[in-house]
C-alpha positions as CSV (number, residue, x, y, z in Angstrom):
1,M,-54.9,-165.0,27.9
2,S,-57.6,-166.2,25.3
3,N,-58.3,-164.3,22.2
4,E,-62.1,-164.8,22.5
5,H,-63.2,-162.0,19.7
6,G,-60.2,-161.2,17.6
7,N,-59.6,-158.6,15.0
8,L,-62.2,-157.3,13.0
9,I,-60.2,-156.2,10.3
10,K,-58.4,-158.9,8.9
11,S,-57.0,-158.0,5.5
12,P,-55.3,-154.5,4.0
13,K,-58.4,-154.3,1.9
14,Q,-60.6,-154.2,5.0
15,L,-58.1,-151.6,6.6
16,I,-58.8,-149.5,3.4
17,I,-62.3,-149.3,3.2
18,V,-62.6,-149.0,6.9
19,V,-60.5,-145.9,6.8
20,F,-62.3,-144.5,4.0
21,A,-65.4,-144.9,5.6
22,C,-64.5,-143.3,8.7
23,F,-63.6,-140.4,6.4
24,F,-66.4,-140.1,3.7
25,V,-69.5,-140.8,6.0
26,P,-69.1,-137.8,8.4
27,L,-68.2,-135.8,5.7
28,I,-71.4,-137.1,3.7
29,I,-73.4,-136.3,6.7
30,I,-72.1,-132.5,7.3
31,L,-72.6,-131.7,3.7
32,L,-76.3,-133.4,3.7
33,L,-76.8,-131.2,7.3
34,M,-75.7,-127.9,5.5
35,V,-77.8,-128.5,2.2
36,F,-81.0,-129.4,4.5
37,V,-80.0,-126.0,6.6
38,N,-79.1,-123.6,3.2
39,N,-82.7,-124.7,2.0
40,G,-84.7,-124.0,5.1
41,K,-83.4,-120.3,4.7
42,R,-83.7,-120.1,1.4
43,G,-87.6,-120.4,1.0
44,E,-88.3,-118.0,4.3
45,S,-86.5,-115.1,2.9
46,T,-88.0,-113.1,0.1
47,A,-85.7,-110.2,0.7
48,T,-83.2,-109.6,-2.5
49,T,-79.5,-109.1,-2.5
50,E,-80.5,-105.3,-2.9
51,Q,-82.6,-104.9,0.3
52,L,-79.8,-107.2,2.2
53,I,-76.9,-104.6,1.7
54,K,-78.9,-101.2,1.5
55,P,-77.4,-98.8,3.9
56,V,-78.5,-98.3,7.0
57,A,-78.7,-94.2,6.6
58,Q,-77.6,-91.8,4.0
59,L,-75.5,-88.9,4.4
60,N,-77.1,-85.7,3.0
61,I,-74.5,-83.1,2.5
62,Q,-75.6,-79.7,1.6
63,D,-74.2,-76.1,1.2
64,A,-71.2,-75.7,4.1
65,A,-72.2,-71.8,3.9
66,P,-72.6,-70.8,7.8
67,A,-76.0,-70.1,9.0
68,A,-77.5,-66.6,8.4
69,K,-77.8,-64.7,11.8
C-alpha cells in the first residue's frame, strides 16, 4: 500500500502548534461571540439595576385589631 498523502504533522513543533491552535481558536471564537451578544443587549436596555430587581408587590401590614361590627 502506497503512502501517497503522508502525514501533515512532521515534527513535534508542528504537533504542539496544532494542539494549541485546536484549543485556542474555538476559545477565542466563543469569547468574541460572548462579547458580541453582550454588547447587543447593553445598547438596547435603559433599565437600571434598581428597576430590574425591584419587588413585584409590596405587603402593607396594618393594625392587627379585629374589624368593628
